[in-house]
LUMSE-264194 format. One record per residue (C-alpha): residue number from 0; residue in three letters; x, y, z. Coordinates in nm, 3 decimals. Layout:
// residues N
<rec NUM, "ala", <X, Y, Z>> ...
***
This chain:
// residues 374
<rec 0, "met", <2.300, -12.772, 11.388>> <rec 1, "ala", <2.124, -12.724, 11.722>> <rec 2, "asn", <1.824, -12.921, 11.601>> <rec 3, "ser", <2.042, -13.209, 11.481>> <rec 4, "lys", <2.222, -13.220, 11.818>> <rec 5, "phe", <1.890, -13.225, 12.003>> <rec 6, "ser", <1.764, -13.499, 11.772>> <rec 7, "ser", <2.076, -13.708, 11.833>> <rec 8, "phe", <2.034, -13.654, 12.208>> <rec 9, "val", <1.671, -13.775, 12.199>> <rec 10, "tyr", <1.781, -14.072, 11.988>> <rec 11, "lys", <2.042, -14.163, 12.249>> <rec 12, "val", <1.794, -14.130, 12.536>> <rec 13, "ile", <1.552, -14.363, 12.357>> <rec 14, "asp", <1.839, -14.604, 12.296>> <rec 15, "leu", <1.931, -14.606, 12.667>> <rec 16, "ala", <1.564, -14.660, 12.756>> <rec 17, "gly", <1.583, -15.005, 12.599>> <rec 18, "ile", <1.464, -14.934, 12.247>> <rec 19, "asn", <1.777, -15.062, 12.075>> <rec 20, "ser", <1.885, -15.349, 11.855>> <rec 21, "asp", <2.045, -15.552, 12.137>> <rec 22, "ile", <1.732, -15.559, 12.353>> <rec 23, "glu", <1.503, -15.612, 12.053>> <rec 24, "gly", <1.724, -15.902, 11.942>> <rec 25, "lys", <1.689, -16.064, 12.285>> <rec 26, "arg", <1.312, -16.021, 12.278>> <rec 27, "ile", <1.289, -16.178, 11.933>> <rec 28, "lys", <1.516, -16.466, 12.035>> <rec 29, "tyr", <1.306, -16.530, 12.345>> <rec 30, "met", <0.979, -16.520, 12.155>> <rec 31, "asn", <1.119, -16.756, 11.891>> <rec 32, "gln", <1.188, -17.003, 12.171>> <rec 33, "val", <0.839, -16.952, 12.312>> <rec 34, "glu", <0.689, -16.999, 11.966>> <rec 35, "arg", <0.877, -17.322, 11.904>> <rec 36, "phe", <0.795, -17.468, 12.245>> <rec 37, "ile", <0.425, -17.383, 12.243>> <rec 38, "phe", <0.356, -17.502, 11.896>> <rec 39, "glu", <0.566, -17.816, 11.908>> <rec 40, "gly", <0.336, -17.908, 12.194>> <rec 41, "ile", <0.029, -17.841, 11.982>> <rec 42, "asn", <0.164, -18.045, 11.691>> <rec 43, "arg", <0.222, -18.346, 11.914>> <rec 44, "his", <-0.149, -18.356, 11.986>> <rec 45, "ile", <-0.324, -18.205, 11.683>> <rec 46, "his", <-0.186, -18.337, 11.359>> <rec 47, "lys", <-0.419, -18.121, 11.150>> <rec 48, "phe", <-0.234, -17.805, 11.257>> <rec 49, "asn", <0.124, -17.786, 11.137>> <rec 50, "asp", <0.228, -17.423, 11.140>> <rec 51, "his", <0.197, -17.164, 11.410>> <rec 52, "ile", <0.309, -16.806, 11.374>> <rec 53, "leu", <0.351, -16.544, 11.645>> <rec 54, "thr", <0.230, -16.205, 11.526>> <rec 55, "gly", <0.200, -15.850, 11.659>> <rec 56, "ser", <0.436, -15.619, 11.843>> <rec 57, "thr", <0.581, -15.880, 12.077>> <rec 58, "ser", <0.700, -16.102, 11.794>> <rec 59, "glu", <0.855, -15.797, 11.623>> <rec 60, "gly", <1.070, -15.730, 11.929>> <rec 61, "val", <0.953, -15.369, 11.964>> <rec 62, "thr", <0.731, -15.415, 12.271>> <rec 63, "pro", <0.843, -15.539, 12.617>> <rec 64, "leu", <0.696, -15.880, 12.690>> <rec 65, "tyr", <0.508, -15.765, 12.999>> <rec 66, "leu", <0.335, -15.476, 12.816>> <rec 67, "ser", <0.157, -15.669, 12.546>> <rec 68, "asp", <-0.041, -15.986, 12.499>> <rec 69, "val", <0.093, -16.236, 12.249>> <rec 70, "asp", <-0.095, -16.277, 11.921>> <rec 71, "ser", <-0.063, -16.592, 11.714>> <rec 72, "met", <-0.203, -16.769, 11.409>> <rec 73, "thr", <-0.264, -17.140, 11.381>> <rec 74, "val", <-0.237, -17.220, 11.011>> <rec 75, "leu", <-0.427, -17.521, 10.876>> <rec 76, "glu", <-0.212, -17.770, 10.690>> <rec 77, "asp", <-0.484, -17.934, 10.482>> <rec 78, "val", <-0.648, -17.631, 10.315>> <rec 79, "ile", <-0.519, -17.358, 10.082>> <rec 80, "cys", <-0.684, -17.066, 9.907>> <rec 81, "val", <-0.595, -16.943, 9.556>> <rec 82, "glu", <-0.741, -16.704, 9.298>> <rec 83, "glu", <-0.752, -16.966, 9.024>> <rec 84, "ala", <-0.759, -17.341, 9.070>> <rec 85, "asn", <-0.686, -17.619, 8.823>> <rec 86, "ala", <-0.821, -17.969, 8.883>> <rec 87, "asp", <-0.560, -18.205, 9.024>> <rec 88, "thr", <-0.689, -18.546, 9.121>> <rec 89, "ser", <-0.364, -18.627, 9.305>> <rec 90, "cys", <-0.392, -18.323, 9.534>> <rec 91, "lys", <-0.446, -18.410, 9.900>> <rec 92, "leu", <-0.549, -18.057, 9.995>> <rec 93, "asp", <-0.887, -17.891, 10.004>> <rec 94, "ile", <-0.867, -17.599, 9.763>> <rec 95, "leu", <-1.064, -17.280, 9.814>> <rec 96, "val", <-1.102, -17.012, 9.546>> <rec 97, "ala", <-1.117, -16.645, 9.644>> <rec 98, "glu", <-1.386, -16.414, 9.506>> <rec 99, "tyr", <-1.355, -16.033, 9.519>> <rec 100, "asp", <-1.686, -15.937, 9.355>> <rec 101, "asn", <-1.896, -15.704, 9.571>> <rec 102, "met", <-1.650, -15.743, 9.855>> <rec 103, "pro", <-1.515, -15.461, 10.078>> <rec 104, "pro", <-1.144, -15.394, 10.003>> <rec 105, "gly", <-0.924, -15.640, 10.187>> <rec 106, "tyr", <-1.190, -15.911, 10.214>> <rec 107, "val", <-1.290, -16.211, 10.005>> <rec 108, "lys", <-1.550, -16.483, 9.992>> <rec 109, "val", <-1.416, -16.831, 9.938>> <rec 110, "arg", <-1.572, -17.118, 9.747>> <rec 111, "his", <-1.473, -17.478, 9.796>> <rec 112, "lys", <-1.341, -17.588, 9.458>> <rec 113, "tyr", <-1.167, -17.924, 9.499>> <rec 114, "lys", <-1.201, -18.161, 9.786>> <rec 115, "ser", <-0.959, -18.416, 9.926>> <rec 116, "asn", <-1.104, -18.748, 10.030>> <rec 117, "asp", <-1.004, -18.755, 10.395>> <rec 118, "asn", <-1.101, -18.421, 10.542>> <rec 119, "thr", <-1.420, -18.485, 10.737>> <rec 120, "glu", <-1.410, -18.147, 10.912>> <rec 121, "ile", <-1.428, -17.962, 10.580>> <rec 122, "ser", <-1.709, -18.196, 10.476>> <rec 123, "leu", <-1.908, -18.078, 10.779>> <rec 124, "leu", <-1.848, -17.714, 10.690>> <rec 125, "leu", <-1.950, -17.784, 10.331>> <rec 126, "ser", <-2.276, -17.942, 10.437>> <rec 127, "leu", <-2.360, -17.646, 10.657>> <rec 128, "ser", <-2.246, -17.393, 10.396>> <rec 129, "tyr", <-2.503, -17.516, 10.147>> <rec 130, "leu", <-2.760, -17.355, 10.373>> <rec 131, "tyr", <-2.643, -17.012, 10.258>> <rec 132, "glu", <-2.709, -17.048, 9.887>> <rec 133, "ser", <-2.812, -17.273, 9.601>> <rec 134, "ala", <-2.628, -17.603, 9.573>> <rec 135, "arg", <-2.584, -17.555, 9.198>> <rec 136, "glu", <-2.244, -17.397, 9.259>> <rec 137, "ala", <-1.956, -17.490, 9.481>> <rec 138, "pro", <-2.062, -17.358, 9.821>> <rec 139, "ile", <-1.920, -17.055, 9.996>> <rec 140, "ile", <-1.738, -17.144, 10.316>> <rec 141, "ala", <-1.881, -16.906, 10.574>> <rec 142, "ser", <-1.627, -16.756, 10.815>> <rec 143, "glu", <-1.896, -16.757, 11.083>> <rec 144, "leu", <-1.933, -17.135, 11.057>> <rec 145, "phe", <-1.558, -17.185, 11.046>> <rec 146, "asn", <-1.520, -17.008, 11.380>> <rec 147, "lys", <-1.795, -17.214, 11.539>> <rec 148, "tyr", <-1.658, -17.554, 11.439>> <rec 149, "arg", <-1.282, -17.500, 11.448>> <rec 150, "lys", <-1.169, -17.511, 11.811>> <rec 151, "leu", <-0.872, -17.647, 12.000>> <rec 152, "pro", <-0.973, -17.934, 12.229>> <rec 153, "asp", <-0.927, -17.879, 12.601>> <rec 154, "asp", <-0.692, -18.176, 12.648>> <rec 155, "thr", <-0.436, -18.011, 12.424>> <rec 156, "ile", <-0.447, -17.696, 12.630>> <rec 157, "asp", <-0.374, -17.893, 12.947>> <rec 158, "thr", <-0.061, -18.049, 12.800>> <rec 159, "met", <0.085, -17.705, 12.734>> <rec 160, "ser", <0.034, -17.568, 13.088>> <rec 161, "cys", <-0.228, -17.339, 12.939>> <rec 162, "arg", <-0.584, -17.270, 13.019>> <rec 163, "leu", <-0.842, -17.147, 12.774>> <rec 164, "asn", <-1.017, -16.836, 12.903>> <rec 165, "ser", <-1.393, -16.820, 12.867>> <rec 166, "lys", <-1.351, -16.489, 12.689>> <rec 167, "ile", <-1.354, -16.519, 12.310>> <rec 168, "asn", <-1.256, -16.208, 12.117>> <rec 169, "gly", <-1.404, -16.235, 11.768>> <rec 170, "pro", <-1.231, -16.525, 11.594>> <rec 171, "ala", <-0.956, -16.546, 11.857>> <rec 172, "tyr", <-0.934, -16.784, 12.152>> <rec 173, "thr", <-0.736, -16.657, 12.449>> <rec 174, "phe", <-0.493, -16.878, 12.643>> <rec 175, "thr", <-0.314, -16.798, 12.965>> <rec 176, "met", <0.034, -16.948, 12.954>> <rec 177, "asn", <0.245, -17.018, 13.263>> <rec 178, "leu", <0.578, -16.912, 13.115>> <rec 179, "lys", <0.782, -16.973, 13.427>> <rec 180, "asp", <0.696, -17.344, 13.436>> <rec 181, "ser", <0.667, -17.405, 13.065>> <rec 182, "phe", <0.978, -17.219, 12.949>> <rec 183, "ser", <1.237, -17.306, 13.208>> <rec 184, "phe", <1.471, -17.374, 12.914>> <rec 185, "val", <1.509, -16.997, 12.867>> <rec 186, "lys", <1.837, -16.922, 13.045>> <rec 187, "asp", <1.844, -16.544, 13.003>> <rec 188, "ser", <1.788, -16.398, 13.352>> <rec 189, "ser", <1.668, -16.067, 13.205>> <rec 190, "phe", <1.336, -16.240, 13.134>> <rec 191, "ser", <1.296, -16.403, 13.476>> <rec 192, "phe", <1.025, -16.154, 13.577>> <rec 193, "val", <0.801, -16.267, 13.288>> <rec 194, "thr", <0.590, -16.541, 13.449>> <rec 195, "thr", <0.262, -16.546, 13.257>> <rec 196, "ser", <0.131, -16.426, 12.927>> <rec 197, "glu", <-0.198, -16.426, 12.742>> <rec 198, "ile", <-0.192, -16.569, 12.392>> <rec 199, "asp", <-0.467, -16.483, 12.145>> <rec 200, "cys", <-0.490, -16.754, 11.881>> <rec 201, "val", <-0.676, -16.720, 11.551>> <rec 202, "phe", <-0.703, -16.984, 11.281>> <rec 203, "ala", <-0.579, -16.898, 10.932>> <rec 204, "ile", <-0.557, -17.045, 10.582>> <rec 205, "arg", <-0.271, -16.988, 10.340>> <rec 206, "phe", <-0.351, -16.772, 10.039>> <rec 207, "tyr", <-0.133, -16.811, 9.725>> <rec 208, "asn", <-0.087, -16.638, 9.389>> <rec 209, "ser", <-0.276, -16.327, 9.485>> <rec 210, "ser", <-0.306, -16.035, 9.242>> <rec 211, "ile", <-0.262, -15.809, 9.547>> <rec 212, "leu", <0.110, -15.889, 9.563>> <rec 213, "thr", <0.144, -15.839, 9.188>> <rec 214, "glu", <-0.004, -15.489, 9.219>> <rec 215, "trp", <0.211, -15.413, 9.525>> <rec 216, "ser", <0.529, -15.526, 9.351>> <rec 217, "ser", <0.466, -15.330, 9.031>> <rec 218, "arg", <0.357, -14.994, 9.172>> <rec 219, "ala", <0.573, -14.687, 9.110>> <rec 220, "arg", <0.834, -14.601, 9.374>> <rec 221, "tyr", <1.070, -14.306, 9.382>> <rec 222, "tyr", <1.324, -14.386, 9.653>> <rec 223, "asp", <1.546, -14.672, 9.765>> <rec 224, "trp", <1.309, -14.873, 9.985>> <rec 225, "pro", <1.193, -15.139, 9.941>> <rec 226, "thr", <1.488, -15.261, 9.737>> <rec 227, "ala", <1.441, -15.461, 9.419>> <rec 228, "glu", <1.559, -15.773, 9.601>> <rec 229, "leu", <1.311, -15.718, 9.885>> <rec 230, "ile", <1.025, -15.658, 9.639>> <rec 231, "his", <1.109, -15.985, 9.465>> <rec 232, "asp", <1.121, -16.176, 9.795>> <rec 233, "val", <0.788, -16.035, 9.911>> <rec 234, "ser", <0.621, -16.112, 9.578>> <rec 235, "thr", <0.687, -16.484, 9.633>> <rec 236, "met", <0.561, -16.497, 9.993>> <rec 237, "glu", <0.234, -16.642, 10.110>> <rec 238, "glu", <-0.059, -16.440, 10.235>> <rec 239, "phe", <-0.333, -16.559, 10.469>> <rec 240, "ile", <-0.708, -16.535, 10.503>> <rec 241, "leu", <-0.864, -16.510, 10.849>> <rec 242, "pro", <-1.227, -16.589, 10.938>> <rec 243, "val", <-1.316, -16.225, 11.005>> <rec 244, "gly", <-1.571, -16.021, 10.810>> <rec 245, "asp", <-1.619, -15.647, 10.770>> <rec 246, "lys", <-1.848, -15.535, 11.053>> <rec 247, "lys", <-2.015, -15.279, 10.826>> <rec 248, "ser", <-2.100, -15.537, 10.561>> <rec 249, "asp", <-2.430, -15.716, 10.511>> <rec 250, "thr", <-2.239, -16.033, 10.432>> <rec 251, "glu", <-1.997, -16.016, 10.725>> <rec 252, "his", <-2.073, -16.378, 10.820>> <rec 253, "leu", <-1.943, -16.499, 10.482>> <rec 254, "glu", <-1.632, -16.284, 10.450>> <rec 255, "trp", <-1.265, -16.358, 10.516>> <rec 256, "arg", <-1.003, -16.090, 10.582>> <rec 257, "ile", <-0.676, -16.095, 10.389>> <rec 258, "ser", <-0.368, -16.077, 10.611>> <rec 259, "his", <-0.006, -15.996, 10.525>> <rec 260, "val", <0.131, -16.051, 10.872>> <rec 261, "thr", <0.450, -16.237, 10.774>> <rec 262, "ile", <0.518, -15.996, 10.488>> <rec 263, "glu", <0.480, -15.694, 10.716>> <rec 264, "lys", <0.717, -15.853, 10.966>> <rec 265, "lys", <0.974, -15.912, 10.692>> <rec 266, "leu", <0.947, -15.550, 10.578>> <rec 267, "leu", <0.986, -15.417, 10.932>> <rec 268, "asn", <1.292, -15.637, 10.985>> <rec 269, "thr", <1.472, -15.438, 10.712>> <rec 270, "phe", <1.434, -15.111, 10.905>> <rec 271, "asn", <1.744, -14.946, 11.043>> <rec 272, "ser", <1.770, -14.841, 11.409>> <rec 273, "thr", <1.626, -14.494, 11.351>> <rec 274, "gln", <1.322, -14.633, 11.171>> <rec 275, "arg", <1.256, -14.889, 11.443>> <rec 276, "lys", <1.277, -14.619, 11.711>> <rec 277, "leu", <1.033, -14.409, 11.510>> <rec 278, "tyr", <0.795, -14.707, 11.500>> <rec 279, "val", <0.815, -14.759, 11.876>> <rec 280, "val", <0.770, -14.390, 11.962>> <rec 281, "leu", <0.467, -14.360, 11.732>> <rec 282, "lys", <0.316, -14.670, 11.893>> <rec 283, "leu", <0.362, -14.507, 12.234>> <rec 284, "phe", <0.189, -14.191, 12.113>> <rec 285, "ala", <-0.096, -14.398, 11.968>> <rec 286, "lys", <-0.144, -14.584, 12.295>> <rec 287, "asn", <-0.099, -14.298, 12.542>> <rec 288, "val", <-0.192, -13.980, 12.352>> <rec 289, "phe", <-0.406, -14.056, 12.046>> <rec 290, "ser", <-0.612, -14.308, 12.243>> <rec 291, "ser", <-0.747, -14.025, 12.460>> <rec 292, "val", <-0.925, -13.901, 12.148>> <rec 293, "ser", <-1.013, -14.228, 11.979>> <rec 294, "lys", <-0.951, -14.589, 12.078>> <rec 295, "ser", <-0.972, -14.673, 11.709>> <rec 296, "phe", <-0.628, -14.539, 11.621>> <rec 297, "ser", <-0.457, -14.875, 11.655>> <rec 298, "ser", <-0.100, -14.998, 11.656>> <rec 299, "tyr", <-0.175, -15.160, 11.320>> <rec 300, "met", <-0.246, -14.815, 11.176>> <rec 301, "val", <0.089, -14.700, 11.313>> <rec 302, "lys", <0.259, -14.991, 11.139>> <rec 303, "asn", <0.108, -14.882, 10.809>> <rec 304, "val", <0.215, -14.522, 10.872>> <rec 305, "val", <0.580, -14.618, 10.922>> <rec 306, "leu", <0.577, -14.846, 10.616>> <rec 307, "trp", <0.442, -14.562, 10.400>> <rec 308, "met", <0.697, -14.322, 10.551>> <rec 309, "ala", <0.980, -14.564, 10.470>> <rec 310, "glu", <0.868, -14.584, 10.108>> <rec 311, "met", <0.803, -14.212, 10.062>> <rec 312, "asn", <1.135, -14.086, 10.204>> <rec 313, "pro", <1.498, -14.144, 10.105>> <rec 314, "gly", <1.681, -14.390, 10.326>> <rec 315, "his", <1.955, -14.139, 10.415>> <rec 316, "his", <1.692, -13.929, 10.596>> <rec 317, "tyr", <1.666, -14.196, 10.866>> <rec 318, "thr", <1.965, -14.103, 11.081>> <rec 319, "pro", <1.990, -14.007, 11.451>> <rec 320, "asp", <2.037, -13.635, 11.372>> <rec 321, "leu", <1.713, -13.636, 11.167>> <rec 322, "phe", <1.505, -13.845, 11.407>> <rec 323, "ile", <1.290, -13.554, 11.532>> <rec 324, "ala", <1.236, -13.432, 11.175>> <rec 325, "gln", <1.109, -13.775, 11.070>> <rec 326, "leu", <0.888, -13.798, 11.378>> <rec 327, "leu", <0.725, -13.464, 11.295>> <rec 328, "lys", <0.688, -13.573, 10.933>> <rec 329, "ser", <0.503, -13.879, 11.053>> <rec 330, "phe", <0.268, -13.664, 11.261>> <rec 331, "his", <0.194, -13.451, 10.956>> <rec 332, "phe", <0.123, -13.764, 10.754>> <rec 333, "ile", <-0.122, -13.882, 11.022>> <rec 334, "lys", <-0.283, -13.537, 11.026>> <rec 335, "his", <-0.323, -13.547, 10.647>> <rec 336, "cys", <-0.487, -13.890, 10.671>> <rec 337, "leu", <-0.726, -13.774, 10.943>> <rec 338, "ile", <-0.827, -13.456, 10.758>> <rec 339, "asn", <-0.898, -13.655, 10.444>> <rec 340, "asn", <-1.049, -13.947, 10.634>> <rec 341, "his", <-0.824, -14.185, 10.444>> <rec 342, "leu", <-0.531, -14.396, 10.564>> <rec 343, "pro", <-0.454, -14.648, 10.290>> <rec 344, "ser", <-0.333, -14.992, 10.384>> <rec 345, "tyr", <0.031, -15.027, 10.282>> <rec 346, "met", <-0.020, -15.363, 10.111>> <rec 347, "met", <-0.368, -15.287, 9.976>> <rec 348, "pro", <-0.399, -14.910, 9.909>> <rec 349, "asn", <-0.765, -14.944, 9.810>> <rec 350, "lys", <-0.843, -15.043, 10.170>> <rec 351, "asn", <-0.903, -14.741, 10.396>> <rec 352, "leu", <-0.797, -14.830, 10.750>> <rec 353, "ile", <-0.987, -14.546, 10.919>> <rec 354, "ala", <-1.312, -14.564, 10.723>> <rec 355, "gly", <-1.595, -14.568, 10.975>> <rec 356, "arg", <-1.351, -14.587, 11.267>> <rec 357, "ile", <-1.246, -14.229, 11.346>> <rec 358, "phe", <-1.516, -13.964, 11.331>> <rec 359, "gly", <-1.510, -13.589, 11.272>> <rec 360, "his", <-1.571, -13.485, 11.632>> <rec 361, "glu", <-1.277, -13.701, 11.745>> <rec 362, "lys", <-1.035, -13.536, 11.504>> <rec 363, "his", <-1.081, -13.192, 11.661>> <rec 364, "lys", <-1.064, -13.278, 12.029>> <rec 365, "ser", <-0.820, -13.071, 12.231>> <rec 366, "asp", <-0.673, -13.368, 12.417>> <rec 367, "ile", <-0.391, -13.410, 12.164>> <rec 368, "pro", <-0.111, -13.151, 12.209>> <rec 369, "ser", <-0.128, -12.905, 11.921>> <rec 370, "phe", <0.247, -12.905, 11.862>> <rec 371, "leu", <0.225, -13.259, 11.725>> <rec 372, "phe", <0.034, -13.145, 11.418>> <rec 373, "asn", <0.150, -12.785, 11.373>> 
***
C-alpha cells in the first residue's frame, strides 16, 4: 500500500511538472500548425514535394518545444518503392523495387524498375547509378547520389523566413526558422517564448506492401496491446525509405534505411497517461543519466523500449499506483538488453539497435546509479 501511494504521489508530481495530456495536446496542436504553415510554403514553390511530416519527440508532444530541435521528412510525390512491381504503362510514378539480399537488417537496396516519362531528376540519378554496376540490369539507385543531387533551392528557404545552415548532418539539411515572425497566427500565449527553432529535414520515399508489416502483424502476442483493430490499421499504413546506409557496411553508399516513423507515432498515440509519463521519464534518464556512460543510448532506443514494454505487459498494469513498478521493470528490460548486447527494433526484431553502438566497458561504468538496475 505504501509503495502504491508513493507511486501515485510521483505520478502526480510528474503531472504537475507539465507532463500531462493537456500540455501535450497543446504542443501537438501547435506543431500541427507549424507543420502546415512550413510545408504549405514549400509546396507553393516546389511542386515535386507534396508531403511533409514532422517526426521525433517534438511532434509527439512529449518534449517541450525549446528543448528539442524539430525533425521532419520531405516525402517525394513522384517516386514509390515496393517489394514487387507489375508493369503499368499508365503509371506516372517512378517505381523502385526493394532488395533485401545481403543487406543488414532494416536496410534495402533499391532498383529502378519502371520509369515515368517526365522525371528528369530521376533520369540523372539513373545515369549516374549505372556507374556502380553492369547496365544489364535495372540500376541500383545509390543513396549517396540521392543525397548529393536532391536539395532544396535557396530561394524557397527565403520565402519561409528560414535560412539553411552550412552544417549538414548525414542526409539531413538543417534550417533555422524564425517562429515569432512566421507563426504569428498561433494565438496561444503559452508559446510566446518560442521564437526560433532548428528544423532537420531529410528526404524520404514511400514504401508499400512490405513483408515487414506482415510479419509484425502476425507475430504472437499474449496481452491486450496492440488491439486487433490497431494491428489492422498499422498493417495498411505506409513505410518509408531514407537515403541512409549502415555505417558498418561495405555497401553503405548504396543502402536505404527503412523507417516506420508514422506507424510509431500512431502506436504511441494509443498510450494512456501512465505510459506516456513512463516514456518521458525514460527519455530524461537516457539524456541526463545514461548519456554519461554512452552517447549512443538514444531517445529512439527508449521509444523501442516503451513499445516492447507496452506489448509485454497487461494494460491494467499501467496505472498511477503502479508507475514506479513499471519504471523499474523498464530499467530491468534495458539491463537485460545491455547484458545480452541485443535490443531488438520493435517493428523489425531482427534489427539489433545497439549492435556496435554500446560497448562492454560502457556497460559497467559506475556513473549510472546502481539502484536503477538492482
